[in-house]
N, C-alpha and C positions, 0 to 999 in steps of 0.2 A: 581092197584100196579106193577102188573107185567112190566109195560107199565117203569115203575120209576125205579125197578131197573135194568132194561136191560138199561136205562138213565147215573144212575149210574157206571155199569160197564162200560159202551162206556166210561165215562169218565177218569175212573182209566187207563185206555188202554192208551189212550190217552194222560194221565200225565205221565206216564211209558214213551210212545214211546218218551214223550217232552226230559224228563229228558234223556234218552239212548244217544243221538244224542244233546243234549249240548254239547256248545268245553268244559267247564267246569263240568263237572255231564255227568259219566257213561262212558270215556272217557278216555284211557290213559296218561296222562302227560310226556315228554319226556323230557330227564336228559342229562347233556353234561357229560362228566370229567370231567369237571374243578370241577363240586359238588363235589367232594372228595369221588371216587368210591369204596374208597381201604384202607386200612389201611397201617402208618407204616412197622408194625411186619408182615406184611403180604408180603408184595414187598419183606422184607430180608429174608422169606422164600425161598422167587418167585424168588430171585439173588440165593441161597444156590445151588436152582433146576436146576436154569439156567447153572450154573456153571457145575453141574452134569452130565446134561444130551443134553445142546444145543451147550454148547462156542464150541468143538471142529468145528462143522459147521456153529455159525453167527461170530469166529474172530480166529486168528492167534495167538493173546497175550491171555494170562491168565487176566483175568478181562475187555479184551476188548469186545466190539460187533461194529465193521466196517465190519463185511460180512466178507463172506473168500468162495472158489471157488465159488459152485453154489448156497450156500446159500444167502438172501438178507442181506443187513445192517436192521435193529430192530431201529433205531436210527435216527431220523433227518427228516432230507427230502425226503430217501427210505420211512421212517417209514411212516412219512406223504402223499405220491404219494402214497401208496398203504391201508394205514389205516384212515384216513381222509373223514369222513361224512360217516360213516359206525359206526355197532350201536357194543357194548363190546361183545356181544355173537358173531357177526361174529369174529371177533380176536379170542376169545376162542377155537371156534369151529377148526377154521382151523388150528388153534397150536394143538389140541385134536385130529383131523383127520389127521394128517400126521407127526406129528412131538413126540419123536426122529424118521430120516428117517429108521431107521432101526426097528421101534416097533414102529406105532403110535399107540394112543391108549392106551400105556400099561405101562402110570400113573394114580393116581386117579382124579377123578373131582375138586378136591380142589387143588392140585398141578396143574391142568394144571390153574386154578385161579391163586393160586400166582403168577406162571410163566406171564399171564397176568399182575396182579398188577406189577410186575418187569418192563416189557417192560412200562406201564404207568410212571413210574416213574422218568427212565431213559428217557424218555422222557418229562421230567416235565411238568407234572401234579398232580395235588396237592392230599397228601391224606387227608381221612378224615378219621370218628370213627367208620363208619361198614364196617364190608370186603366183599369183592367181593364173593358172595356166588352164587354157581353155580347152586344150589337149586332153586333160585329165575330166573327163566329162562328171566319169564318176566320185571323182572328190566333189566336186561342186554340188551332182545332185544329194548327196550325205550332210552338204551342207549349211547348217540350218540359220536364217538369220533371229536373234532372239533379243528381244527386248534388256533383260536383265542380264550378267553377267553372273557365270556360276558362282555358286558359293563353294567359300574351301578355295 
């Protein structure tokens, strides 16, 4: 009887191990910014925040995003060079930890997420139906900035 219980326990452990290591079960799925990881309303909020807190260093014209002085451009090839193949969490963290330059980490996490959403929008990544949620760290870590949309 005890032998049968031990055998059943071993089978259960083996089944759980196989499930956890399976490529389709138990492991996180990667996502792409092309899946729509922020909302239009969130990007609009991010634009207002960007205009208030970021524009002075990132552009020399109102509404511009071309770069100014030591601040890098946040659009187009300069954005892609720095951020393609990194996660949304990487982008969010750098913005939060270093911006605004005179007062890093001075905004709320949601405000930094909104600014991140705006940067995605101005770089032509599509909107979706869910907010980019800074409290969902796992989703942010698993969502990558890809240069081109997936085929199909």
